[in-house]
C-alpha positions, 0 to 999 in steps of 0.5 A, a space after each residue: 899390510 904394513 903399518 907406520 907411524 908419524 912423529 912430529 916435533 914442532 921447535 921455534 924454528 922449524 917443524 920436523 918429521 919423520 915416517 917410520 914403518 913400524 914392525 922394522 923400524 926402517 925410516 921411510 921419509 924425513 921432513 924439515 918445514 919452517 914453524 908458521 907461528 901465526 897459523 901453526 896448522 900451516 907448518 905441520 900440515 906442509 911436514 906431513 904432506 912432505 912424508 906421505 908425498 915422500 914415502 908414497 904411504 897412503 894416509 890410511 896406512 898411518 896407524 898413530 901419530 906422535 907430537 912432540 914441541 918445544 914451543 912451550 920450553 921456548 916459551 919460558 925461557 922468553 918470558 912468553 905465554 900467558 900473562 899470569 897472576 899468581 895468588 900465595 896464600 899463607 904466611 911464607 917466606 916471599 919469592 918471585 917469578 916472572 909472572 904479571 904479579 904474586 900476591 901474598 895473602 893471608 890465610 893457609 893451613 898447618 901440616 895437619 890440615 887445620 886452618 892456621 889463618 882465615 882466608 883474606 878474601 877481602 885482599 884476594 877480590 880487591 887484587 883479582 878486580 885490578 889484575 883483571 884487565 892486566 892477565 890472561 889466567 891466574 894461578 893459586 897456591 896455598 900453604 898445606 894445600 895438599 893436605 887440605 885444598 879448602 883455601 884454593 877451592 874459595 880462591 878458585 871460586 871467588 876468582 871465577 866470580 870476578 873474572 871468567 878467566 882460567 884458574 889453576 890450583 896447585 893442589 891439582 897439579 902437585 902433592 909435593 911439598 915445596 911453597 915456592 916449586 908449587 906455585 911455579 907448577 900452578 903458574 906454569 900450568 896457567 902460563 902455557 895453557 892458551 899456548 897448547 890449545 893453540 898448537 893442539 888445534 893447529 895439529 887438528 886442522 893439519 891432519 884434517 887437510 891431510 885426512 889422517 884419522 889415526 890416533 894422536 899423543 902428545 909427548 910429555 917431558 917425562 917420555 910418557 903420552 898424554 891425549 890432546 885433552 890432557 896436554 891442555 888442561 895440565 899444559 905443564 906437562 909438556 914442558 920438556 916435551 922436546 928435551 924428552 925426545 932429544 934424549 931418547 934419540 940420543 940414547 939410541 947411540 950409546 950404551 955408556 954415558 953421555 950428554 945429549 945436546 940439540 942445538 935448536 934455534 931458540 934454546 939449546 937442551 941438554 940431557 944425561 944419558 946414563 948406562 944407555 938410558 935417559 934418566 928422570 930429575 928427581 925433583 922436577 924439572 928446572 927451565 930457566 928461572 922456573 923450578 917446578 915439581 913437573 915430572 920431566 927427564 934430567 935436563 937443562 935449558 938455555 935461551 941460546 940458538 941459532 936465531 938468538 939475537 946479537 946485540 951490542 950495547 951503548 958500551 960496545 958489548 957483545 950480547 947473544 940471546 935469550 930473546 928469538 928474532 927473525 934472521 936477516 938472512 931468512 926474513 930477506 926474499 930470494 931476491 936482492 931486495 930484502 923483503 918479509 912476506 912481500 914487504 920491503 926491509 929499510 936498509 940494514 944501516 938505516 936501523 942496526 946499531 949500537 942498541 937494545 932495541 936493534 930490530 925490525 918490527 914486520 906484520 905477518 901479512 898472512 896473519 888474520 888481523 881481527 875484522 874491526 881491529 883498530 889498532 895504530 902500530 898495525 895500521 902504521 906498518 900496513 902503511 909504511 912497511 917494516 920499521 924500527 920500534 923507535 921509528 913507529 914510536 915516533 910516527 904514532 906519538 907513543 913513548 918506549 915503555 908502553 910501545 914495548 909493551 903493546 908491541 909484546 901483546 901484538 907479537 903474543 897474538 902473532 900479528 907481528 915479528 921482529 928481525 934481526 942479526 942472529 948466529 944462523 946470519 952469521 954462518 951465511 955471512 961465512 959461507 958455512 950455509 945458504 939457506 937464505 939470503 946470504 947478501 941480507 946477512 953480510 949487510 947486517 954484519 958490515 954494519 955491527 962490524 963497523 961498530 965494534 972495529 974489524 970486517 964482517 968476517 972477523 965479527 961473525 967469527 966472533 958471534 960463533 966463538 961466543 955462541 959456543 962458549 955459551 953453550 960450554 957455559 950451560 953444560 958447565 952449569 948443568 953438570 955443576 948443578 946436578 952433581 953438587 947441587 949449586 948453581 955458579 952461572 955468575 962465575 962460570 959465564 965470566 970466568 975468562 974475564 977475572 982479574 985473578 982466578 983462571 979455571 978451565 973445565 973438561 968432560 970426561 963423557 962424550 956429547 951426541 949432537 943433535 939439531 940441524 945447527 949443532 954440526 956447526 957449533 958443537 965441535 968447537 965446543 967439544 974441543 973446549 971441553 977436550 971431549 968428542 961429539 957425534 952426529 948420528 945418522 938424520 940427528 937434523 930430525 932427532 926430536 921427530 924421530 924421538 916422538 916416534 919412538 915414545 909415541 909407539 912405546 920404547 919397548 915396542 919400536 926399534 929404530 934403525 940408523 945406519 948399523 945401529 939397531 937398538 931398543 930402549 
């Protein structure tokens, strides 16, 4: 009897799936559905249902479900996830991380494991009391805790007596030197645990509805599989899950060197292939500002994708990303009247403009608002429909700073979402895709084009060029950092406008494009870098194929793609 494996990849915009016959490696069905952030089980369930129906395979014949996700990666890039309070114990040079607070207190041990200074428990206790209402989890990193974790253990116990929220200690997840990297690794696990709990719970609910009872594995950032429990307990291991699958799918296409580029809705992921194989980062993965000790594929991620927020500032300058919003074309209904889940949007001319707050807030109608929730923003959106932050603040009497903080909390709870103009909308205006309401995208482009000067098509072409350049800059920055250990981000991103120095870069290796958006942006990027780009068969669901490949064991599953058949 034939057996099958399902690969699932949940991204910030779409959830992709593939169903593969295990022995032959034949792809029996693929599926792509919008990721339903407010209830992740819905989108995952739709993909599973489409795969089973499209292939005619019975649920009982599925021997494994392998899952990857870029949700953790996206959360780091966008600054989302749990609110973390980080305690750094010991005499170290102060540093900053993108968490609610980094608190340095006395204590720590020497390299021989001898106490260097007593732990300042009084300071720790006072700080926890002040932070308790501001954070969702804590992380603790003490000097030389890999030699003697006593101060981390005492701090963990003390925090737990004051606040029941999770506490993550660095000694449990990193035995390497490097205080900042160990602290970042602990904070990363704390930041991502609630997200992974929600995601894995959604996968389990979707499986029950589809009567799937097969084993489930989660793909870690190093390409190894972890159990459901391990993925929750050490959520940071999933931070490069999607890129790991990207790299392994891309490696099917070459026996030489190449860069695999996955252009998604929220981020663009870059992975290096050497001699036909993905490689591991020697010193842990870096995503955005986070340099960690998490073992992962050698990769780089940046906040630019099809759903990146396009803004024009007060000086008329164009900015794209890293924040993600729902594209106007996808937020609008199929009819001419723009709507989000049944709620009518204000006309684009009423709220789009030259402002960092040029976005519209909508209530996720399907979300189950907790019973008894008395929230002024939720009440306003129910009564009046989608509105700008300024309109909401004026109506309920909240100034911009506390309102933005409150909106962040509602978005984190998946009760609201934001919509604005994006590169996906530019593709609709230029007639390159027609997945949503092109008229809504055209209305938005017309408003922004008037501000910039020019017609909507010219404006959208500029958005395309800027998106391509930001992807190009990511590639160059990754290459320089990988081979020379330097970061020249500020120079690379501003080199075209430098008054004295002009620099052009070229690549000596080809690009391999993955993701539905890659076909529209990577040809221009390849041309700018003087190289070529190929788009493998099924590249739109390449990460899901990579998940299936890694879930079964790279040496045990051979995938057939057109004339290519390789084992890793």
